[in-house]
Structures are given as structure tokens and as C-alpha cells.
PAFI-150405 format. One record per residue: z, x, y of N, C-alpha, C in turn; chain; residue number from 1. Coordinates in steps of 0.1 Angstrom, whole numbers. Atoms other than C-alpha are relative to their C-alpha. Layout:
<gutis>
- Z|X|Y|Z|X|Y|Z|X|Y|A|NUM
...
</gutis>
This chain:
<gutis>
- 6|13|-5|-133|92|-363|8|-6|12|A|1
- -9|5|-10|-102|81|-344|0|8|13|A|2
- 0|-9|-11|-103|112|-322|-13|-2|8|A|3
- 13|2|-7|-140|105|-314|1|-12|8|A|4
- -1|13|-8|-132|69|-304|9|2|12|A|5
- -10|-3|-12|-103|81|-282|-7|8|11|A|6
- 7|-8|-10|-126|106|-265|-10|-8|7|A|7
- 9|9|-7|-152|80|-258|7|-10|9|A|8
- -8|9|-8|-126|56|-245|5|7|13|A|9
- -4|-8|-12|-112|84|-222|-11|3|9|A|10
- 12|-2|-8|-147|92|-211|-4|-12|8|A|11
- 4|12|-7|-154|56|-202|9|-3|12|A|12
- -9|3|-11|-123|53|-181|2|13|9|A|13
- -1|-12|-8|-128|88|-166|14|6|0|A|14
- -14|-3|2|-94|98|-180|2|14|-6|A|15
- -4|-13|7|-80|133|-187|15|1|2|A|16
- -14|-2|1|-45|147|-191|6|-1|14|A|17
- -5|-1|-14|-39|155|-154|0|-13|7|A|18
- 1|13|-6|-52|122|-142|10|-10|-6|A|19
- -9|10|6|-32|103|-168|15|2|4|A|20
- -14|-3|-4|1|120|-158|2|-5|15|A|21
- -1|5|-14|-6|112|-121|0|-15|0|A|22
- 0|15|1|-14|76|-130|13|-6|-5|A|23
- -13|4|5|18|73|-150|11|0|11|A|24
- -10|-2|-11|38|86|-120|-2|-12|10|A|25
- 3|11|-9|20|60|-98|6|-13|-5|A|26
- -5|12|7|29|33|-123|15|-2|1|A|27
- -14|1|0|66|41|-125|6|-1|14|A|28
- -6|1|-13|73|48|-89|-5|-13|7|A|29
- 5|13|-6|51|18|-79|8|-12|-4|A|30
- -8|12|5|71|-6|-101|13|1|6|A|31
- -13|-2|-7|103|8|-86|-1|-6|14|A|32
- 1|5|-14|90|0|-51|-2|-15|0|A|33
- 3|14|-1|77|-34|-59|11|-9|-5|A|34
- -11|8|4|110|-46|-73|8|-5|12|A|35
- -8|4|-11|124|-48|-38|-9|0|13|A|36
- 8|-2|-12|96|-39|-12|-5|-13|5|A|37
- 5|12|-6|80|-74|-9|10|-8|7|A|38
- -11|9|-6|113|-90|0|8|8|10|A|39
- -8|-7|-10|125|-63|24|1|-7|13|A|40
- -2|8|-13|117|-85|55|11|-11|-2|A|41
- -11|10|2|139|-113|39|13|7|0|A|42
- -12|-7|0|166|-87|33|5|3|14|A|43
- -3|-3|-14|165|-76|69|4|-12|8|A|44
- -3|13|-7|165|-112|81|14|-4|-4|A|45
- -13|4|5|196|-119|59|11|9|6|A|46
- -10|-9|-6|214|-88|72|1|-3|15|A|47
- -1|3|-14|205|-97|108|9|-13|2|A|48
- -8|12|-1|220|-132|102|15|3|-2|A|49
- -13|-4|4|251|-116|86|8|7|12|A|50
- -6|-8|-11|257|-94|117|-1|-7|13|A|51
- 2|6|-13|247|-119|144|13|-5|6|A|52
- -12|4|-7|273|-127|170|-1|-15|3|A|53
- 2|14|-3|258|-162|176|-5|-7|-13|A|54
- 4|7|12|251|-189|151|-15|-1|-1|A|55
- 14|2|2|217|-190|135|-2|-11|-11|A|56
- 3|11|9|204|-221|119|-5|5|-14|A|57
- 5|-4|13|199|-218|81|-15|-2|-1|A|58
- 15|1|1|162|-211|74|-7|5|12|A|59
- 7|-4|-12|155|-201|110|-3|15|0|A|60
- 3|-14|-1|139|-168|118|3|4|14|A|61
- -5|-3|-13|158|-153|147|-8|11|6|A|62
- 7|-11|-7|145|-129|173|4|13|-5|A|63
- -5|-12|5|167|-102|159|-6|4|-13|A|64
- 7|-2|13|152|-107|124|-14|5|2|A|65
- 14|-3|-3|116|-106|138|-1|15|5|A|66
- 1|-14|-5|123|-74|158|4|10|-10|A|67
- -4|-9|10|141|-58|129|-12|3|-10|A|68
- 12|-2|8|110|-64|107|-11|8|7|A|69
- 11|-7|-7|86|-53|134|3|15|2|A|70
- -4|-14|-1|106|-21|140|-2|8|-13|A|71
- 2|-6|13|107|-14|103|-14|4|-3|A|72
- 14|-3|3|70|-17|99|-6|10|9|A|73
- 5|-10|-9|63|3|130|4|14|-4|A|74
- -5|-13|5|85|32|118|-6|4|-13|A|75
- 7|-3|12|69|29|84|-13|6|2|A|76
- 13|-5|-3|35|34|98|0|14|7|A|77
- -1|-13|-6|46|63|120|4|10|-10|A|78
- -4|-9|11|63|79|90|-11|3|-9|A|79
- 11|-2|9|33|73|69|-11|9|6|A|80
- 10|-9|-7|10|90|95|4|14|-2|A|81
- -5|-13|2|32|120|93|-1|5|-15|A|82
- 0|-4|14|34|119|55|-14|2|-6|A|83
- 13|-3|5|-3|116|49|-5|14|4|A|84
- 4|-14|-4|-9|147|70|8|10|-7|A|85
- -8|-10|6|20|165|56|-3|1|-15|A|86
- 4|0|14|10|154|21|-12|9|-3|A|87
- 12|-8|2|-24|170|25|3|15|1|A|88
- -4|-14|-3|-9|202|39|8|6|-12|A|89
- -9|-5|11|18|205|11|-8|1|-13|A|90
- 8|-1|13|-7|197|-17|-8|12|0|A|91
- 8|-12|-1|-29|224|-4|8|13|-3|A|92
- -8|-12|1|0|249|-4|8|0|-14|A|93
- -8|0|12|21|238|-34|-7|-4|-13|A|94
- 7|4|12|-5|224|-57|4|-14|-4|A|95
- -3|14|4|-5|190|-75|14|-1|-5|A|96
- -13|1|7|26|196|-96|12|2|10|A|97
- -11|-3|-10|48|212|-69|2|-11|10|A|98
- -1|10|-11|40|186|-43|5|-13|-6|A|99
- -5|12|5|45|156|-66|15|1|-4|A|100
- -14|-2|3|79|170|-77|8|-1|13|A|101
- -7|1|-12|89|174|-41|1|-14|6|A|102
- 0|14|-5|78|139|-31|8|-9|-9|A|103
- -8|8|8|95|124|-61|15|2|3|A|104
- -14|-3|-4|128|141|-51|3|-8|13|A|105
- -2|8|-13|124|124|-16|3|-14|-4|A|106
- -1|14|4|121|90|-33|14|-2|-6|A|107
- -13|1|7|152|95|-55|12|1|11|A|108
- -10|-1|-11|172|106|-24|1|-13|8|A|109
- 0|12|-8|161|75|-5|7|-12|-8|A|110
- -7|10|7|173|52|-33|15|2|0|A|111
- -15|-3|0|207|69|-34|6|-4|14|A|112
- -5|3|-14|210|65|4|1|-15|2|A|113
- 0|15|-1|201|28|2|12|-6|-7|A|114
- -10|6|9|226|21|-26|14|4|6|A|115
- -13|-5|-5|255|41|-9|3|-6|14|A|116
- -2|5|-13|249|28|26|-10|-12|3|A|117
- 10|10|-1|231|-6|25|0|-7|14|A|118
- 1|6|-14|236|-14|63|-14|0|4|A|119
- 15|2|-4|203|-25|80|-6|13|5|A|120
- 7|-12|-6|195|7|100|-1|11|-11|A|121
- 0|-10|11|205|30|71|-10|-4|-11|A|122
- 9|5|10|185|8|47|-15|3|5|A|123
- 14|-3|-5|154|12|70|-3|15|-2|A|124
- 2|-14|2|158|50|70|-2|3|-15|A|125
- 1|-2|15|163|50|32|-13|-5|-5|A|126
- 13|6|4|132|28|28|-11|10|4|A|127
- 11|-9|-4|111|53|47|-1|12|-9|A|128
- 1|-11|10|121|81|23|-6|-5|-13|A|129
- 5|6|12|113|58|-6|-15|-2|1|A|130
- 14|4|-1|80|45|7|-9|11|5|A|131
- 8|-11|-3|69|79|18|-7|6|-12|A|132
- 6|-6|12|60|87|-18|-15|-3|0|A|133
- 14|3|1|27|69|-17|-9|7|10|A|134
- 9|-8|-9|13|84|15|0|15|-2|A|135
- 0|-14|3|25|118|5|-8|4|-12|A|136
- 7|-3|13|9|115|-30|-14|-3|1|A|137
- 14|3|-1|-24|101|-18|-9|12|-1|A|138
- 9|-11|1|-40|135|-12|0|6|-14|A|139
- 0|-5|13|-28|146|-47|-10|-8|-9|A|140
- 9|9|8|-46|116|-63|-15|4|3|A|141
- 14|-3|-3|-78|124|-44|-5|13|-5|A|142
- 4|-13|5|-78|161|-52|-1|0|-15|A|143
- 0|1|15|-70|154|-89|-13|-6|-5|A|144
- 12|7|5|-98|129|-93|-13|8|5|A|145
- 11|-7|-5|-122|149|-71|-4|13|-7|A|146
- 2|-13|6|-117|182|-89|-1|-1|-15|A|147
- 0|1|14|-114|169|-125|-9|-11|-6|A|148
- 9|11|4|-138|139|-126|-14|1|7|A|149
- 14|-1|-6|-176|140|-121|-2|-11|11|A|150
- 2|9|-12|-188|122|-89|-5|-14|-5|A|151
- 5|13|5|-206|95|-109|11|-9|-6|A|152
- -10|7|6|-174|85|-126|13|-2|9|A|153
- -12|1|-9|-150|87|-96|3|-14|3|A|154
- -3|14|-2|-154|50|-89|8|-6|-11|A|155
- -8|5|12|-141|42|-124|14|6|0|A|156
- -13|-6|-1|-113|67|-120|9|-6|10|A|157
- -8|7|-10|-102|51|-88|3|-14|-3|A|158
- -3|13|4|-105|17|-103|12|0|-10|A|159
- -11|-1|9|-81|28|-131|13|3|8|A|160
- -11|-4|-9|-58|43|-104|5|-13|7|A|161
- -4|12|-7|-59|10|-85|7|-10|-9|A|162
- -6|8|10|-50|-9|-117|15|4|-2|A|163
- -13|-5|2|-20|14|-122|9|-3|12|A|164
- -8|4|-12|-9|7|-86|2|-15|1|A|165
- 0|14|-2|-16|-30|-89|9|-7|-11|A|166
- -9|5|10|3|-36|-122|15|-2|5|A|167
- -14|2|-6|37|-29|-105|0|-11|11|A|168
- 1|10|-10|26|-52|-76|-1|-14|-6|A|169
- 1|12|7|19|-79|-102|14|-4|-6|A|170
- -13|2|7|52|-75|-121|12|-1|9|A|171
- -12|-2|-9|76|-64|-94|4|-13|8|A|172
- -4|12|-8|75|-94|-70|4|-12|-9|A|173
- -4|11|9|77|-119|-99|14|2|-5|A|174
- -14|-4|5|108|-101|-113|10|-2|12|A|175
- -9|0|-12|123|-97|-78|3|-15|4|A|176
- -2|14|-4|118|-134|-69|10|-7|-10|A|177
- -9|6|9|136|-145|-101|14|5|1|A|178
- -14|-6|-2|165|-120|-96|6|-5|13|A|179
- -5|5|-12|169|-130|-60|4|-15|0|A|180
- -3|14|1|167|-167|-67|12|-2|-8|A|181
- -12|2|8|193|-164|-95|12|4|8|A|182
- -11|-5|-7|215|-143|-73|5|-10|11|A|183
- -3|10|-11|213|-169|-44|7|-12|-6|A|184
- -7|12|6|222|-198|-68|13|4|-5|A|185
- -13|-4|5|250|-178|-84|10|1|11|A|186
- -9|-1|-11|266|-170|-51|1|-12|9|A|187
- 0|12|-8|258|-203|-35|-4|1|14|A|188
- 4|-3|-14|243|-188|-4|-13|9|-1|A|189
- 13|-7|1|206|-177|0|1|14|6|A|190
- 0|-14|-6|213|-148|24|9|10|-8|A|191
- -9|-9|8|242|-134|4|-7|4|-13|A|192
- 7|-3|12|221|-137|-27|-11|10|1|A|193
- 11|-10|-2|192|-118|-12|6|14|2|A|194
- -7|-13|-2|216|-90|-1|5|6|-13|A|195
- -5|-5|13|233|-87|-35|-11|3|-10|A|196
- 11|-2|9|201|-91|-55|-8|12|3|A|197
- 8|-12|-4|183|-64|-35|7|12|-4|A|198
- -7|-12|4|211|-39|-42|-3|3|-15|A|199
- 2|-2|15|207|-44|-80|-15|3|-3|A|200
- 14|-3|1|169|-43|-77|-3|15|4|A|201
- 2|-14|-5|171|-10|-58|6|10|-11|A|202
- -6|-8|10|194|4|-85|-9|2|-12|A|203
- 10|-1|11|168|-4|-112|-11|9|4|A|204
- 11|-9|-5|142|13|-90|4|14|0|A|205
- -5|-13|1|163|44|-89|-2|6|-14|A|206
- 2|-4|14|162|46|-127|-15|3|-2|A|207
- 14|-2|2|124|43|-127|-5|12|8|A|208
- 4|-12|-8|120|69|-99|4|13|-7|A|209
- -5|-12|7|141|94|-119|-8|3|-12|A|210
- 8|-2|12|121|88|-151|-13|6|4|A|211
- 13|-6|-5|89|95|-131|1|14|3|A|212
- -2|-14|-4|103|127|-117|1|9|-12|A|213
- -1|-8|12|112|139|-152|-13|1|-7|A|214
- 13|-1|7|78|131|-166|-9|10|7|A|215
- 8|-9|-8|61|150|-138|4|15|-3|A|216
- -6|-13|2|84|180|-143|-4|5|-14|A|217
- 2|-5|14|79|181|-181|-15|1|-4|A|218
- 13|1|6|42|172|-186|-11|3|10|A|219
- 11|-2|-9|22|177|-154|-4|15|0|A|220
- 3|-14|1|2|210|-158|-3|6|14|A|221
- 3|-7|-13|-2|236|-130|-15|2|1|A|222
- 14|-3|-2|-37|238|-115|0|11|11|A|223
- 1|-10|-10|-49|267|-94|-2|-6|14|A|224
- 0|6|-14|-43|260|-57|-13|5|7|A|225
- 12|-4|-7|-74|260|-35|3|10|11|A|226
- -3|-9|-12|-78|287|-8|2|-8|12|A|227
- -3|7|-13|-66|278|27|-13|-3|7|A|228
- 12|4|-6|-93|259|46|1|2|15|A|229
- 1|-1|-14|-102|256|83|12|-8|7|A|230
- -10|7|-7|-77|243|110|-2|-15|-1|A|231
- 1|15|1|-69|206|110|-10|-6|11|A|232
- 9|5|-10|-87|200|143|-15|2|-3|A|233
- 14|-2|4|-119|215|130|-4|-9|-11|A|234
- 3|10|10|-117|193|99|-3|-14|6|A|235
- 2|13|-6|-114|162|121|-13|0|8|A|236
- 12|0|-8|-141|173|145|-13|0|-8|A|237
- 12|-1|8|-166|180|117|0|-10|-12|A|238
- 0|10|10|-157|150|96|-13|-8|0|A|239
- 13|7|2|-188|132|82|-1|-12|9|A|240
- 2|12|-9|-202|106|107|3|-13|-7|A|241
- -3|13|7|-200|79|81|15|-2|-2|A|242
- -14|1|0|-163|86|77|6|-4|13|A|243
- -5|4|-13|-157|83|114|-3|-14|3|A|244
- 3|14|-2|-174|50|115|8|-9|-9|A|245
- -9|7|9|-155|38|85|14|-1|5|A|246
- -14|-1|-6|-122|49|101|1|-10|12|A|247
- -1|9|-11|-130|30|133|1|-15|-5|A|248
- -1|14|6|-137|-2|113|13|-3|-6|A|249
- -13|2|7|-106|3|93|11|-2|9|A|250
- -11|1|-9|-84|6|123|1|-15|5|A|251
- -1|14|-4|-93|-29|135|4|-9|-11|A|252
- -3|8|12|-91|-43|100|15|1|-4|A|253
- -14|-2|3|-57|-27|95|9|-6|10|A|254
- -8|8|-10|-45|-42|128|1|-15|-5|A|255
- 0|13|5|-55|-75|113|11|-1|-11|A|256
- -10|0|11|-34|-66|82|14|1|4|A|257
- -14|-3|-3|-3|-52|98|5|-9|11|A|258
- -5|11|-9|-1|-79|125|9|-10|-8|A|259
- -6|10|8|10|-102|97|7|5|-13|A|260
- -4|-4|14|17|-81|66|15|-2|-2|A|261
- -14|1|2|55|-79|70|6|-14|4|A|262
- -4|14|-4|57|-115|84|-4|-11|-10|A|263
- 5|10|10|39|-132|55|12|-6|-8|A|264
- -11|4|8|71|-134|34|9|-9|8|A|265
- -8|9|-9|91|-148|64|-7|-13|2|A|266
- 7|12|-2|64|-173|71|0|-10|-12|A|267
- 1|8|12|61|-185|35|14|-6|-3|A|268
- -14|4|3|99|-186|30|6|-10|10|A|269
- -9|7|-10|113|-199|62|-8|-10|10|A|270
- 9|9|-8|83|-217|80|-6|-11|-10|A|271
- 6|9|9|65|-232|50|10|-6|-10|A|272
- -11|5|9|98|-237|30|-2|2|-15|A|273
- 2|-3|14|87|-221|-3|12|8|-5|A|274
- -11|-7|6|114|-209|-27|-2|15|-2|A|275
- 1|-14|3|122|-173|-35|-9|2|-12|A|276
- 7|-2|12|109|-177|-70|-15|-3|2|A|277
- 14|4|-2|76|-194|-59|-7|11|9|A|278
- 6|-11|-8|71|-167|-32|-3|12|-9|A|279
- 2|-11|8|75|-140|-58|-13|-2|-9|A|280
- 12|2|8|48|-156|-80|-13|-1|8|A|281
- 11|0|-8|25|-161|-51|-5|14|3|A|282
- 4|-14|-2|26|-124|-44|-5|6|-12|A|283
- 6|-5|13|21|-117|-81|-14|-5|-2|A|284
- 13|5|1|-9|-139|-80|-10|8|8|A|285
- 9|-9|-8|-24|-119|-52|-4|13|-7|A|286
- 3|-13|7|-21|-87|-72|-7|-2|-13|A|287
- 7|3|12|-33|-103|-104|-15|-1|3|A|288
- 14|2|-4|-66|-113|-86|-6|14|3|A|289
- 5|-13|-4|-69|-78|-72|-2|9|-13|A|290
- 1|-8|13|-63|-62|-107|-12|-4|-8|A|291
- 12|5|8|-90|-84|-123|-13|5|5|A|292
- 13|-5|-6|-116|-70|-99|-3|14|-3|A|293
- 1|-15|0|-110|-33|-104|-10|6|-10|A|294
- 9|-7|10|-127|-24|-137|-14|-5|2|A|295
- 15|3|-1|-159|-45|-133|-6|6|13|A|296
- 6|-6|-12|-163|-33|-97|-1|15|-1|A|297
- 1|-15|2|-155|3|-106|-12|4|-8|A|298
- 11|-3|8|-182|1|-132|-13|-3|8|A|299
- 12|4|-8|-207|-16|-108|-3|11|10|A|300
- 3|-10|-10|-203|11|-82|-9|12|-5|A|301
- 9|-10|6|-220|35|-106|-14|-3|0|A|302
- 14|4|0|-252|15|-105|-4|-6|13|A|303
- 4|7|-12|-251|-5|-73|3|8|12|A|304
- -4|-8|-11|-233|19|-50|13|-6|6|A|305
- -13|4|-5|-201|16|-29|-1|-11|11|A|306
- 1|7|-13|-214|-1|3|2|-15|-1|A|307
- -2|15|1|-216|-38|-8|14|-4|-2|A|308
- -14|4|3|-181|-39|-21|10|3|11|A|309
- -8|-4|-11|-166|-21|8|-1|-11|11|A|310
- 3|10|-10|-182|-47|31|8|-13|-4|A|311
- -8|12|4|-166|-76|10|15|2|3|A|312
- -14|-2|-3|-132|-60|15|3|-3|14|A|313
- -3|3|-15|-135|-62|53|-1|-15|2|A|314
- 1|15|-2|-146|-99|50|13|-7|-4|A|315
- -12|7|5|-116|-109|29|13|4|8|A|316
- -11|-4|-9|-92|-89|51|1|-10|11|A|317
- 0|9|-12|-103|-111|80|3|-15|-4|A|318
- -2|14|4|-102|-144|60|14|-4|-3|A|319
- -13|4|5|-67|-142|46|9|-7|10|A|320
- -9|7|-10|-46|-150|78|-6|-13|4|A|321
- 6|13|-4|-71|-178|87|3|-10|-11|A|322
- -2|10|12|-69|-194|52|15|-4|-1|A|323
- -14|2|2|-31|-190|50|6|-10|11|A|324
- -5|9|-11|-24|-207|84|-7|-13|0|A|325
- 8|13|0|-51|-234|79|4|-9|-11|A|326
- -3|9|12|-38|-248|46|12|-9|4|A|327
- -10|9|-5|-19|-280|55|11|-3|-11|A|328
- -9|5|11|-4|-287|20|4|13|-8|A|329
- -5|-11|7|18|-261|3|-5|1|-14|A|330
- 5|-1|13|3|-270|-30|-13|9|-1|A|331
- 12|-8|0|-28|-251|-19|2|14|4|A|332
- -2|-13|-5|-11|-220|-8|-5|11|-10|A|333
- 6|-11|9|-22|-201|-40|-14|4|4|A|334
- 13|-3|-5|-57|-203|-26|0|12|10|A|335
- -1|-11|-10|-46|-181|3|3|13|-6|A|336
- -4|-13|6|-31|-155|-20|-11|4|-10|A|337
- 12|-4|7|-63|-155|-41|-9|8|9|A|338
- 7|-7|-10|-81|-145|-9|6|13|3|A|339
- -7|-12|-2|-54|-120|-3|-3|11|-10|A|340
- 4|-9|11|-61|-104|-37|-14|5|1|A|341
- 14|-4|-1|-98|-103|-31|-3|10|10|A|342
- 2|-11|-10|-93|-80|-2|-2|13|-6|A|343
- 0|-13|7|-90|-52|-28|-13|2|-7|A|344
- 12|-1|8|-125|-58|-42|-7|13|2|A|345
- 7|-13|-3|-139|-27|-25|9|12|1|A|346
- -9|-11|-1|-108|-5|-27|-4|13|-8|A|347
- 4|-12|8|-120|18|-56|-13|6|6|A|348
- 13|-5|-6|-155|20|-39|3|8|13|A|349
- -3|-7|-12|-140|30|-6|6|13|-2|A|350
- -7|-13|3|-118|57|-21|-11|10|-6|A|351
- 10|-8|6|-148|70|-41|-9|6|11|A|352
- 9|-4|-11|-169|71|-9|7|11|8|A|353
- -7|-10|-7|-142|90|10|1|13|-7|A|354
- -1|-12|8|-138|115|-18|-13|7|0|A|355
- 13|-6|1|-175|121|-21|-4|7|14|A|356
- 3|-6|-13|-177|129|17|10|10|4|A|357
- -9|-11|-3|-148|153|16|-2|11|-10|A|358
- 2|-11|9|-157|187|1|13|5|-5|A|359
- -12|-4|6|-132|201|-23|9|10|7|A|360
- -9|-9|-7|-120|230|-2|9|-6|11|A|361
- -8|6|-11|-107|206|25|4|-14|-4|A|362
- -1|14|4|-103|174|4|15|-5|2|A|363
- -14|4|-1|-64|173|3|3|-2|15|A|364
- -4|1|-14|-60|180|40|-9|-11|7|A|365
- 8|10|-6|-90|159|50|4|-14|-3|A|366
- -5|14|4|-78|128|31|13|-3|7|A|367
- -13|3|-7|-43|132|45|-2|-2|15|A|368
- 3|2|-14|-57|135|81|-6|-14|2|A|369
- 6|13|-1|-79|104|76|10|-11|0|A|370
- -11|10|1|-50|83|64|10|1|11|A|371
- -10|-2|-10|-27|98|89|-4|-5|14|A|372
- 5|5|-13|-49|90|119|-1|-15|0|A|373
- 0|15|1|-53|54|106|14|-6|2|A|374
- -13|5|-2|-16|49|103|6|1|14|A|375
- -5|-2|-14|-9|63|137|-7|-10|9|A|376
- 7|10|-9|-35|40|153|5|-14|-2|A|377
- -4|14|2|-20|9|137|15|-2|0|A|378
- -14|1|1|17|16|139|6|-10|9|A|379
- -6|9|-10|23|-7|169|-4|-15|-4|A|380
- 4|13|3|7|-37|152|11|-10|-3|A|381
- -11|9|4|39|-51|137|9|-4|12|A|382
- -7|3|-12|57|-49|171|-7|-10|8|A|383
- 8|10|-7|29|-68|187|1|-13|-7|A|384
- -1|12|8|31|-93|158|13|-7|3|A|385
- -13|7|-3|68|-99|164|0|-6|14|A|386
- 1|5|-13|61|-104|201|-8|-13|1|A|387
- 8|12|0|33|-129|195|7|-12|-7|A|388
- -7|11|7|54|-149|170|11|-6|9|A|389
- -10|5|-8|83|-151|194|-5|-7|13|A|390
- 5|5|-12|61|-159|224|-8|-13|-2|A|391
- 9|11|3|35|-183|209|1|-6|-13|A|392
- -2|6|13|46|-190|174|-8|7|-11|A|393
- 6|-7|11|36|-178|139|-15|-4|-2|A|394
- 14|4|2|3|-198|139|-9|8|9|A|395
- 8|-9|-9|-10|-179|169|-1|14|-5|A|396
- 1|-13|6|-1|-147|152|-11|1|-10|A|397
- 9|0|11|-22|-155|122|-15|-1|5|A|398
- 13|1|-6|-52|-165|144|-4|13|6|A|399
- 3|-13|-6|-49|-133|163|-4|11|-10|A|400
- 4|-9|11|-50|-113|131|-14|-3|-5|A|401
- 13|4|5|-81|-132|120|-11|6|10|A|402
- 9|-5|-10|-98|-121|153|-2|15|-1|A|403
- 1|-15|2|-90|-84|147|-8|3|-13|A|404
- 8|-2|12|-104|-88|112|-15|-2|2|A|405
- 15|2|-2|-137|-102|124|-6|12|8|A|406
- 5|-11|-7|-140|-73|148|-2|12|-9|A|407
- 1|-11|10|-134|-48|120|-12|-1|-9|A|408
- 11|3|9|-159|-64|97|-13|2|8|A|409
- 12|-2|-8|-185|-65|125|-3|14|3|A|410
- 2|-14|-3|-180|-28|133|-6|6|-13|A|411
- 5|-6|12|-185|-19|96|-14|-3|-3|A|412
- 14|4|3|-217|-39|92|-9|5|10|A|413
- 9|-5|-10|-231|-27|125|-1|15|0|A|414
- 0|-14|-2|-222|10|122|1|8|-13|A|415
- -2|-8|12|-212|20|87|-10|-2|-11|A|416
- 11|2|10|-246|18|70|-4|13|-6|A|417
- 6|-12|6|-263|42|47|-10|6|10|A|418
- 10|-7|-9|-281|68|69|-2|14|-5|A|419
- 2|-14|3|-296|102|64|6|8|11|A|420
- -8|-8|-9|-271|124|81|3|14|-6|A|421
- -3|-13|6|-262|161|78|13|0|-7|A|422
- -12|0|8|-235|169|52|11|5|9|A|423
- -12|-5|-7|-199|177|62|-1|15|0|A|424
- 0|-15|-2|-197|213|75|14|5|2|A|425
- -13|-7|-1|-167|236|72|-2|14|5|A|426
</gutis>
């Protein structure tokens, strides 16, 4: 009876052993990342202040800090573009297990590098190794779900995967905010506290990354590797027309996102004057809202379809920077982060749509190429964001991001509609 109930529950959540191990890996590595990642801009700002040759007013965001954050985000997107494409290629050649073990080793190396050499530029390079895990592993997730879960249940499978990714984003920032706040009070200096607290958070992340690597090595089964597919350029040229339109809309929307993404923490901390602890809880609120949408939306995609929810995602992407900058009273800032969380309402539906339009023989490489082209197209957004902040101020930056979001949403609703089109050809 118990086994029957467990099988029904696993069937409802579109869960099997391979998917479960991949999701557990996502959970552990994701929690490790989120213990320090949301406050990386604050860490770089503190390091820039510590190494500045001229005096910087406490709480001010210097040009060096803004450019450090902009360069970090630009390099991250360039590196992600490479990792998405490489992740697809490696997954096709090494299989799920081999590729995840390789990617997990990269992450552990990055943590060691950060801990041994915490200087700003080395920390940025180390962060790229750590944060490369997600773009490298995305093709594995898509191929695992696409090949082991029926198409009608893929929305639910991706909803569960999104929950596993979102739980760390809910817990990590709240924990990080408390640790950094305590460290700052203990040392009597906010910048020194951020630097010291970040080191200890990264040490904890190293432990989680190591556990994840051991779980993959011990429990993840080997699956037969697919035969080599067509060249990358042919995959791109023959990509489904709906995917091409979705990609175009996403590029504008991700420009909206990355113009401000790395600067949100700096804006909230040093322009709006919110404490480290409060900032951590605001970020956690964002991810709690996102998490609460996944299961009901994942279920609804099976009956309603993906299109309505993907459209809502584009709308909320555009609204967030406008709402954040328009709120006059800090007591209402949680409203902006609720909107921030609602951006994810169509995430499982979007992933299910991409998976359904990528045939299995080229799915790993096709997904990697899709994400890689998107990251390459948006890599300059953070540098433009730093320039806008320095030239016209943070408020203008958030209004500019809203403009890009409106364009992205408009393109999606104008072009990415259901149409009768020929299937993807290989």
C-alpha cells in the first residue's frame, strides 16, 4: 500500500531516480551558491573601498565599485555563453553522469580558489568557475527530463526542478544577510564585516558542493549516450521558428534584467539605506513568491498550455524595475520584490516549451546553443548599466530597464504566438 502511494506521488510529480538525483544536486549546489552570490556586488564594493587610494564616503557607491560589479556581470554572461554551449557538447559526449561530475569538480575548484586568494580579481575568476555549474548543467537537466518524462508531464517536472532551484534562493539570502549583519556588528565596520562574513559563507558552500559531487558519483546512474548529431550551425539554422521568436523576445527582456540585476543589492543597501539583514529577507521574499507559483502553474500547463504563463513572465520582468524605483517609502519595498518573484510564473512553462521543440537527438546541444546565444547577446548589459548609473543616476537606470522590458514583452505578444509551422528538422 505504501509503495503504491509512493509510486502515485512520484507519478504526480513526474519524478524518477535519475531526475531525483539531478534535482538533489541542483538543491545542494544551489544552496551553496545562494549563501554568498546575492551579496557578491556588496563584497566587490567593500573590496573596492578597501583598496581605494582616495577616501570614499561610507555608504557611497564609488565608480570603481560600479565598474567592478559591471565587469563581473559582463564576464559572468560571457562565461555562461561559453558554458551553455560547452555544456551541451560535453553532455552529448560524456553523458549525464560524466558531465555532472566534471562540472561539480569545477565548482569545488572555484570555491578553493576563492578561499585561498580572496582578492577582488581572483574572487571574480573563482566566482566564474563556481557559477559556471548552472549553465553547464542546464543541458543535462533538459535531456534528463526530456528523455525520462512524458511530454504531458514535463511542465510538472520543470516546476519541481524550479522549486529545487528556488529553495536555496529562499534560504541562502536570508542566512547570508544574518551572517553578514552579525559579522559587521562584531567587527564594528560594515565593509570589513561583509568581507569576513563572505569568506565563511563560501567555506560553507564548499562543503555543500563537495557533498553534491559525492552524491552524483555514488548514486547517479549511467545512461546511454545519444549518437552525435548535426553541426552546431545547422542546429541553429534549423531551429524551430517559435524558438527563434522566443529567443528574440528573451534577449530584450534579459537586457531589462541584467541592466539592473547586479545593481539591485547596491541600490537597496546604499541608496535606499536598507540593512543587510532586511536586504537578505527581501531577496528571500522574492524567491518565496516564485516558489509558491511553480506547482500550481506546472499543473495548469498540462491543461491550459504554456503560452499564457510565458507571457506573464515577460510582463513581470518589465514591471519590476519600474515598481522598485517608483516606491517612495521603504516600508513598501516588499511589494517590489513580490513583483520580482512573480517574474518566474512562466519559467516551468518556458522550459517545457523549449524542451518540446528540441528533438531528443539534438536536445542537449540545442538547449546549450539557445542559452549560449542569449547570454552572449546580453553580456554587455551590466556595463551599460554601470555607465547609466554613473552618468544619470540609479533612477534613470531602472527606467531604462523598464523600457527594454516593454520591448521584450511587445515582441513576445506580437511574434511568439501559436502557429501551424513545420517541425524542427535535422
